[in-house]
C-alpha positions, 0 to 999 in steps of 0.5 A: 028641080027640087031636092027630093026629085034630085035624090029620087033621080039619083037613086034610080041611076045609082041603082042600076050603075052599081049592079054594073060596077064595083065600089071603087067608083066611090074612090076619089082624089083631089077635087078639081082635076080633068075628070071634073070637066064638063064643057065650055069651061065648066066643071063639077063643083064650079060655084054658082057665081062662077058659073054665071060669070063665065056665062056672061063671058061666054054670051060676050063672045057669042058662044052662048044664048039664052034658050027657050025657058028664059034664064034656066036655060043656055044654048049653044049652037053646032055644026062641025061633026054634025050633018046639020046644025045642033042645038045644045041646051043645058043648065045646071043643078046647084047643090050647096051653091056648086054644080052638082049635075048638069042635064044637056039636050041635044036636037037638030035645029031643023027638027019637025015631026014629019022630019024623020031625018032630024029625029033624035034616033038619028042624033044620038049616035053622032052625039055619042061619037062626039062624047067619046072623042071628048071624054074617052071611048069606053062608054057602056051600055045599060037597059033603063027601065024608063030611058031604055038604052044608056050609054054611061061612062064613069071617070073619077066622080064624073058620070055621064048618061046619054040616052034619048029623051023623046023623038026631038031630044037626045039627053046627056047628065053629067053628075057629081057622084060624091055629092050624089053619094052624100045625098043618097046617104042623107036621104037614108039617114032621114027615112031611118029617122022617120021610122024610129019608134017614138016613146 
């Protein structure tokens, strides 16, 4: 995902979230704390090298494998808490060589177009329940013009969005709001400079 796509994606979500939240979401304290945590030891702001080193260790422990799509897709399989085996696939977006955003997709391993019981619409509630158990109960719901129903939670600088991506996948996105805010400001500044009159 290139920088302009990151910024456009960020602007779309931030504008909707700001309608539901006040500006206090942009108040942060120290950098590394529980609200930066994602999963499997990965956290927002994690240096790229540390991420790759951790993945190597997790792979040795057979907790993750290389997912479809080569080295830009990591897969973790889960059974506990689900009615059938679930595939969790992820790979972060890095800004300044640190984890800025973590898109994650969930799907039943047994998914097929004719297996309606394994469609994403039936998986969403189970993923949301797991997220509530892990990250906190207070997920809110908004209607997004593209994604439809989006469940989100903001904790410190970490925002989590969960929604149905398509028939197969439930999508979750972890975002570092501090970096997103800076990218938004940089984008607006660059647009402003482009519109300055020239002599």
